[in-house]
C-alpha positions in Angstrom: -10.0 -31.1 13.7 -13.1 -31.9 11.4 -15.3 -28.8 12.3 -18.5 -27.1 10.8 -18.0 -24.0 9.4 -19.7 -20.9 11.3 -20.7 -19.3 8.4 -22.6 -22.3 7.5 -24.7 -23.7 10.2 -27.1 -26.4 9.7 -30.7 -24.8 9.3 -34.0 -27.0 9.2 -35.5 -26.0 5.9 -38.5 -28.2 6.9 -39.4 -30.8 9.0 -37.0 -33.4 6.4 -34.7 -31.4 5.0 -31.5 -29.5 6.3 -29.2 -27.0 4.5 -26.1 -25.1 5.7 -26.0 -21.5 5.7 -28.1 -19.5 4.0 -26.9 -19.7 0.9 -27.3 -23.5 1.1 -23.6 -25.2 0.5 -25.2 -28.3 1.1 -28.2 -29.9 1.9 -29.5 -33.2 3.8 -32.9 -34.4 3.0 -34.7 -36.6 5.5 -31.7 -36.6 7.7 -30.7 -39.9 9.9 -30.6 -40.1 13.9 -26.7 -40.5 13.9 -26.2 -38.1 11.4 -28.5 -35.6 13.4 -26.3 -36.5 16.1 -23.1 -36.5 14.1 -23.6 -33.0 13.1 -24.0 -31.9 16.6 -20.4 -33.4 17.0 -19.0 -31.8 13.9 -20.0 -28.3 15.4 -18.0 -28.6 18.4 -15.1 -30.7 16.7 -14.3 -33.8 16.2 -10.0 -35.2 15.5 -10.6 -36.9 12.1 -8.9 -39.8 13.4 -12.3 -40.4 16.1 -14.7 -39.7 12.8 -15.1 -44.1 12.1 -15.2 -44.5 16.3 -17.1 -41.6 17.0 -19.9 -42.4 14.5 -19.6 -45.9 14.7 -20.9 -45.2 18.7 -24.3 -43.2 17.4 -25.5 -46.0 15.0 -23.6 -45.3 11.7 -23.2 -48.5 9.5 -19.8 -49.1 8.4 -18.4 -46.3 5.7 -21.2 -44.7 6.5 -19.5 -41.9 8.2 -17.2 -41.1 5.4 -19.5 -41.1 2.7 -21.6 -38.5 4.7 -18.5 -36.5 5.1 -18.1 -36.0 1.8 -21.6 -35.0 1.2 -21.4 -32.0 3.7 -17.9 -31.2 2.9 -18.8 -27.6 1.6 -20.3 -26.8 5.0 -16.9 -27.9 6.8 -14.4 -25.6 8.2 -11.4 -25.2 5.9 -7.9 -25.1 7.4 -5.9 -21.6 7.8 -2.9 -20.5 7.2 -1.0 -19.4 10.7 -1.0 -15.8 11.3 2.0 -14.0 12.0 2.3 -12.7 15.4 5.5 -11.4 15.4 6.8 -8.8 12.7 9.3 -6.0 12.5 8.1 -2.8 11.0 11.4 -0.9 9.2 11.2 2.8 8.7 12.7 5.1 7.1 13.1 8.8 7.1 10.8 9.5 4.2 7.6 8.2 6.0 5.9 10.8 8.3 5.8 9.8 12.2 1.9 9.9 12.1 1.5 7.2 9.3 4.4 5.2 11.0 2.1 5.4 13.9 -1.4 4.9 12.0 -0.2 1.8 10.4 1.7 0.7 14.3 -2.1 1.1 15.9 -3.4 -0.9 12.7 -0.9 -3.8 12.9 -1.8 -4.1 16.9 -5.5 -4.2 16.0 -4.9 -7.4 13.4 -2.9 -9.3 16.5 0.3 -8.7 15.4 2.9 -8.0 17.7 5.8 -5.5 16.4 9.2 -4.4 17.0 10.5 -1.0 15.3 13.8 -1.1 13.5 15.2 2.1 11.2 16.7 1.7 8.1 19.5 2.3 7.6 20.3 0.6 10.8 21.6 -3.1 12.1 20.3 -5.8 10.1 17.0 -7.5 12.0 18.6 -8.9 14.9 16.1 -12.5 14.3 16.0 -13.2 11.2 12.9 -16.0 11.3 10.8 -12.9 12.2 9.3 -11.3 8.8 10.1 -7.8 7.8 7.4 -5.5 7.0 9.5 -2.5 4.7 7.7 0.4 5.7 8.5 3.1 2.5 7.5 6.4 0.2 6.9 5.5 -3.1 9.5 2.7 -2.9 11.8 0.5 -1.4 15.8 1.5 -2.2 17.5 -1.0 -4.0 20.3 -0.9 -0.9 17.8 -1.3 1.7 16.0 -4.8 -0.7 19.8 -6.1 -1.3 20.6 -6.2 2.8 17.3 -8.1 3.6 18.4 -10.7 1.0 22.0 -10.5 2.4 20.3 -11.1 5.7 18.0 -14.0 4.4 15.1 -12.4 5.9 11.6 -12.7 4.6 9.9 -9.3 3.7 7.3 -7.5 3.0 6.9 -4.1 1.1 5.1 -1.8 2.2 4.6 1.1 -0.1 2.5 4.4 0.8 1.9 6.6 -2.1 -0.4 9.4 -0.7 -3.9 8.2 -2.1 -2.3 4.2 -3.2 -0.8 1.9 -0.9 1.2 -1.3 -2.5 1.5 -4.7 -0.4 3.9 -7.2 -1.7 5.4 -9.1 -2.5 6.0 -11.6 0.0 9.8 -12.0 -0.4 11.4 -15.4 0.7 14.7 -15.0 -0.5 16.0 -17.9 -2.3 12.2 -19.1 -3.0 10.0 -16.3 -4.2 10.8 -13.4 -6.8 12.3 -10.4 -5.4 12.3 -6.9 -5.0 15.1 -7.1 -8.3 13.2 -9.7 -9.8 10.4 -6.7 -10.1 12.2 -3.9 -10.9 13.8 -6.2 -14.0 10.3 -7.1 -15.1 9.2 -3.7 -14.3 11.9 -2.5 -17.1 10.9 -5.1 -19.6 7.6 -3.5 -19.8 8.9 0.2 -19.7 12.4 1.2 -20.7 11.9 4.3 -18.9 10.9 3.4 -16.1 14.6 3.1 -14.2 14.9 7.0 -14.7 11.1 7.5 -13.2 11.8 5.6 -10.5 15.2 7.0 -9.4 13.6 10.8 -9.3 11.1 8.9 -6.8 14.0 7.2 -4.3 13.8 9.2 -0.9 10.6 11.7 -2.1 8.9 12.2 1.4 5.2 11.3 2.2 3.3 13.2 4.7 -0.1 12.0 4.6 -2.0 9.0 3.9 -5.4 8.3 4.4 -6.2 6.1 7.9 -9.0 3.8 6.2 -6.3 2.8 3.5 -3.5 2.4 5.8 -6.1 -0.3 8.2 -7.3 -2.0 5.0 -3.8 -2.5 4.2 -2.6 -3.1 7.6 -5.0 -6.4 7.2 -4.0 -7.4 3.8 -0.1 -7.2 5.1 -1.1 -9.4 8.1 -2.7 -11.4 5.7 0.1 -11.8 3.0 2.9 -12.6 5.9 0.9 -15.8 6.6 1.8 -16.6 2.9 -1.4 -16.4 1.3 -1.1 -16.0 -2.2 2.2 -17.2 -1.9 4.1 -20.1 -3.8 7.5 -20.9 -4.9 6.9 -19.5 -8.4 4.3 -16.9 -7.6 4.0 -14.0 -4.9 1.1 -11.7 -4.6 1.0 -7.6 -4.7 -1.5 -5.8 -3.8 -2.5 -1.9 -4.7 -5.3 -0.5 -2.2 -6.6 3.3 -3.5 -8.9 5.5 -2.3 -10.7 6.0 -5.9 -10.9 2.4 -7.1 -11.2 -1.1 -6.8 -8.6 -3.4 -4.8 -6.4 -4.9 -7.9 -3.2 -7.5 -7.4 -0.3 -8.4 -9.3 1.3 -11.9 -9.5 4.8 -11.8 -9.8 7.6 -14.3 -10.9 11.4 -14.6 -10.2 13.0 -13.2 -13.8 15.4 -14.8 -15.3 18.1 -12.4 -15.5 18.1 -12.0 -11.6 20.2 -14.8 -9.6 18.2 -14.7 -6.6 17.1 -18.0 -6.1 20.5 -19.7 -7.8 21.4 -23.1 -6.2 24.5 -21.3 -4.1 21.4 -19.7 -2.2 20.2 -16.3 -2.0 23.3 -14.9 -1.5 24.3 -15.3 -5.0 21.2 -13.5 -6.1 22.2 -10.4 -3.9 25.4 -9.9 -4.9 23.8 -10.1 -8.2 21.3 -7.3 -7.1 24.6 -5.0 -5.4 25.9 -5.1 -8.4 23.1 -4.4 -10.5 22.2 -1.7 -8.5 26.1 0.4 -8.7 25.9 -0.8 -12.8 23.2 -1.3 -13.9 20.0 1.5 -14.3 17.5 -1.2 -14.5 17.5 -2.2 -11.2 17.0 1.6 -9.8 13.8 0.4 -8.4 13.2 -2.7 -6.8 9.4 -2.1 -5.6 
């Protein structure tokens, strides 16, 4: 569907000039009658296949509509990623009930229909529904491995008082997994696994409601696939004291999560690493 972006409506700058939006992302000088009429149609929305016929009926010369569209293209609405409508919020006993309830309310305000699951517990009933793994400080390796084994897309939502980390979105067999993130962190700091192990399971009782609401909105956008490709996936870090930061994660060469045999092989590797390799003590 071709449509003018509501952020950039056509504005008459003078009797003979039109600009799109206050920032003038595109301009037209002495637009013709058919162009003005076509702009009206584009304001309501027009199927791309119908453009030549509609333009011709308005008096446009052959091929002129395509040139006109290219001229005003910065003012056209861009396709949007489909926002998820359902998700499972998986919670453990390391996050206070008040924090969980605030997050659930924020997710609902963002248009996300959620159901609640408890970790440890049964695997998700529908692998097609993504899981938001709510945890304090980090996601336990066994929890991450179970989600990989179930072949469920999952998004870590890590609360730590004045800081919330969202992501990366893990699509088993496609993106970096949480073991990849742990291995990368260990490459940067050999002492990191010991530090992470001391945080695992440490509870959080209070998180800024404003921070949770902002992070919830970011989480819904990440669930739509924003910032995620087969080669990279994004983690966002939000704090009460500084600006939003983002990190890009790639699959780690020592993690088998993207092996040709599928995500199950990667999960098996993660489980073995969790029990025998201290570098996987913290996968998020």
